[in-house]
C-alpha positions in Angstrom: 0.4 20.4 7.3 1.6 21.4 10.8 -1.9 21.2 12.3 -2.8 17.7 11.0 0.6 16.4 12.1 0.0 17.8 15.6 -3.5 16.1 15.7 -2.0 12.8 14.5 0.7 13.0 17.1 -1.9 13.7 19.9 -4.1 10.8 18.7 -1.2 8.4 19.0 -1.4 8.6 22.7 -4.9 7.2 22.7 -4.6 4.6 19.9 -4.2 0.9 19.9 -1.6 -0.8 17.7 -3.8 -1.0 14.6 -4.9 2.6 14.8 -1.3 3.7 15.6 -0.2 1.9 12.4 -2.7 4.0 10.5 -1.8 7.3 12.2 1.9 6.7 11.6 1.2 6.0 8.0 -0.7 9.2 7.7 2.1 11.2 9.3 4.6 9.5 6.9 2.3 10.4 4.0 2.2 14.0 5.0 6.0 14.2 5.1 6.2 12.5 1.7 3.6 15.0 0.3 5.7 17.9 1.5 9.0 16.4 0.1 10.5 15.4 3.5 11.3 11.9 2.4 13.7 11.0 5.2 11.1 11.9 7.8 8.4 10.0 5.7 10.5 6.8 5.7 11.2 7.1 9.4 7.5 7.1 10.1 6.8 4.3 7.6 9.4 2.3 9.5 7.6 3.1 12.8 4.3 2.1 11.2 5.8 -1.2 9.9 7.3 -1.8 13.4 3.7 -1.7 14.8 3.1 -5.0 12.9 6.3 -6.4 14.3 9.9 -5.2 14.8 11.8 -5.3 11.6 8.7 -5.9 9.4 9.2 -5.8 5.6 7.0 -6.3 2.6 8.2 -9.9 2.4 6.5 -10.6 5.8 3.1 -10.1 4.2 3.6 -13.1 2.0 4.4 -15.5 4.8 1.8 -18.0 6.0 0.8 -15.8 8.9 -2.7 -14.5 8.3 -2.5 -11.8 11.0 -2.8 -9.1 8.3 -6.0 -10.6 6.8 -8.5 -9.5 9.3 -10.7 -6.5 9.5 -9.5 -2.9 9.6 -5.8 -3.8 9.6 -6.2 -5.1 6.0 -7.1 -1.6 4.9 -4.4 0.0 7.0 -1.7 -2.3 5.7 -2.8 -1.8 2.1 -2.7 2.0 2.5 0.7 1.9 4.2 2.2 -0.2 1.4 0.7 2.0 -1.4 1.8 5.2 0.4 5.3 4.0 0.9 5.7 2.8 -2.7 4.3 6.2 -3.9 6.8 8.0 -1.7 9.6 6.1 -3.3 8.3 6.8 -6.8 8.0 10.5 -5.9 11.5 10.7 -4.5 12.8 9.0 -7.7 11.1 11.6 -9.8 12.9 14.4 -7.8 16.3 12.8 -7.3 16.6 10.5 -10.4 18.2 7.9 -8.0 17.4 4.5 -9.5 17.3 2.8 -6.1 14.1 4.6 -5.2 12.4 3.5 -8.4 13.6 -0.1 -7.8 12.2 0.0 -4.2 8.9 1.4 -5.5 8.6 -1.4 -8.0 9.5 -4.0 -5.4 6.7 -2.8 -3.1 4.2 -2.7 -5.9 5.1 -6.3 -6.8 4.8 -7.4 -3.1 1.5 -5.6 -2.8 0.2 -7.3 -5.9 1.0 -10.7 -4.4 -0.5 -9.6 -1.0 -3.7 -8.7 -2.9 -3.7 -12.2 -4.4 -3.4 -13.6 -0.9 -6.3 -11.4 0.3 -8.5 -12.5 -2.6 -7.9 -16.2 -1.7 -9.0 -15.4 1.8 -12.3 -13.9 1.0 -13.3 -13.7 4.6 -10.6 -11.1 5.0 -12.3 -8.6 2.8 -13.7 -5.7 4.7 -16.5 -5.4 2.1 -16.9 -5.8 -1.6 -16.6 -2.1 -2.0 -13.1 -2.1 -0.4 -11.4 -3.4 -3.6 -11.9 -0.9 -6.4 -9.9 2.0 -4.8 -6.8 0.2 -3.6 -6.7 -1.9 -6.8 -7.0 1.1 -9.0 -4.3 2.9 -7.0 -1.9 -0.1 -7.0 -2.1 -0.8 -10.7 -2.1 2.8 -12.0 1.0 3.6 -9.9 2.7 0.3 -10.7 2.2 0.9 -14.5 3.6 4.4 -14.1 6.6 3.1 -12.2 7.2 0.5 -14.9 6.8 3.1 -17.6 9.4 5.3 -16.0 11.7 2.4 -15.6 11.1 1.4 -19.2 10.0 -2.1 -18.1 7.3 -2.6 -20.7 6.8 -6.3 -19.9 6.1 -5.6 -16.3 3.9 -2.5 -17.2 1.9 -4.8 -19.5 1.6 -7.4 -16.6 0.2 -4.7 -14.2 -2.1 -3.3 -16.9 -3.6 -6.8 -17.7 -3.7 -7.7 -14.0 -5.8 -4.6 -13.4 -8.2 -5.5 -16.2 -8.6 -9.1 -14.8 -9.2 -7.8 -11.3 -11.9 -5.4 -12.6 -13.5 -8.2 -14.6 -13.4 -10.6 -11.6 -14.9 -8.0 -9.3 -17.7 -7.3 -11.8 -18.5 -10.9 -12.1 -18.5 -11.3 -8.3 -20.9 -8.4 -7.9 -23.2 -9.7 -10.6 -23.2 -13.1 -8.9 -24.1 -11.6 -5.6 -27.0 -9.6 -7.1 -28.4 -12.8 -8.8 
């Protein structure tokens, strides 16, 4: 992982804010994958700060539609899911409940962000964008709920995944006709 980190760091010098957000998220993801969670969360924070200083998941749900256009939508989505996954992974290693709670909080915020994106259909990068992040969100959220023994919330995410898949299928068939 040393070589990819070096390339990402070099690329930061040539990137705009949107690309820097993605690069910083990728660096954070590498640290999380290797178990360096403190470093991962440091880079997640730097990535979040590219959106604006002190950015949190709650900021996604405000009326500002700055995150609903083009490539940044994909980058923000990846960043949220990577951060939630890192918290879930750290919980599995440490057993510290606060990491599990933070993971669940981010999954819930991301779910609401996805609802906001769906309402703003013009924000969708393409109809093919949705299956991967939706699958990742709902599978990981169900896992986090299962681990936390929150069966009601697990059922919510499971059913939400089914409804999203059905709505996507209907939308694709409507476009084909």
